[in-house]
C-alpha positions in Angstrom: 15.2 -8.6 16.1 17.3 -6.2 14.4 16.3 -4.1 11.2 18.9 -4.9 8.5 18.8 -3.2 5.3 17.5 -6.5 3.6 14.4 -6.7 6.4 13.6 -2.9 5.9 13.4 -3.4 2.3 11.3 -6.5 2.3 8.7 -4.7 4.7 9.0 -1.6 2.5 8.2 -3.8 -0.3 5.3 -5.6 1.1 3.4 -2.2 2.5 4.1 -0.9 -0.6 2.2 -3.3 -2.6 -0.7 -3.2 -0.1 -0.6 0.6 -0.1 -0.5 0.0 -4.4 -3.5 -2.6 -4.2 -5.6 0.5 -1.6 -4.7 3.1 -4.1 -5.6 1.7 -7.6 -9.7 2.1 -7.4 -9.5 5.9 -6.8 -10.4 8.3 -9.2 -11.2 5.6 -11.8 -14.1 6.0 -14.5 -14.8 3.6 -16.4 -15.5 3.5 -20.3 -19.6 3.3 -19.6 -19.5 6.2 -16.6 -18.0 8.4 -18.9 -19.8 7.5 -22.6 -16.3 7.0 -24.4 -16.9 3.2 -25.2 -14.0 2.2 -27.4 -15.1 -0.7 -29.6 -13.4 -4.1 -28.6 -12.6 -3.1 -24.7 -14.4 -4.1 -22.0 -17.2 -1.1 -21.0 -15.7 -1.6 -17.4 -12.3 -0.5 -18.4 -10.9 2.8 -17.3 -10.8 5.6 -19.3 -7.7 6.9 -17.6 -6.5 4.8 -15.1 -3.8 7.9 -13.8 -0.9 5.5 -13.0 1.9 7.5 -12.8 0.1 9.6 -10.2 -1.3 6.4 -8.2 2.2 5.2 -7.9 3.6 8.7 -6.7 1.0 8.3 -4.0 1.7 5.0 -3.1 5.3 5.5 -2.6 4.7 8.8 -0.5 2.0 7.0 1.6 4.3 3.7 1.9 7.0 5.8 3.0 5.2 7.4 5.6 3.6 4.1 6.9 7.5 2.4 7.1 8.7 5.6 8.7 6.3 5.5 11.6 6.6 1.8 11.9 10.5 1.8 12.0 10.3 4.9 14.6 8.0 2.5 16.9 10.0 -0.2 16.6 13.1 2.1 17.4 11.4 3.6 20.2 10.6 -0.1 21.7 6.8 0.5 20.9 6.4 -2.0 18.3 7.6 -5.7 19.8 7.1 -9.1 19.1 5.9 -9.6 22.3 3.4 -6.5 22.1 2.3 -7.3 18.8 1.5 -11.1 19.8 -0.6 -10.1 22.5 -2.7 -7.7 20.4 -3.4 -10.5 18.3 -4.6 -12.2 21.2 -2.1 -15.0 21.3 -0.8 -15.6 24.9 2.6 -16.9 25.8 
C-alpha cells in the first residue's frame, strides 16, 4: 500500500477530528462553576470555550501523531499484517 496525497489527507483528517474531541473538554468551566449565569442559557454552558487555542493544539498534536505514524509506515514498523495480528486476527 502506498501513501497517496489523498490517503494521507484522509488519515490526517480522521486523526484531527479524534484529537479535537479528546481536546474539547480541557479547561472548560461552566457558568454554574464560575457563577456567571446568563439568563436564558444552560448553567452547564461554558463561559470561555477557548476554541482557537483548542484548534491550534489539535492541529499540532494531530501533526505529531500523523508524522510518527507516517514514519513508522515508511520504516516498515506499521504494516497491515502487523496491525492485523495486533488486533488478534489470524491469517
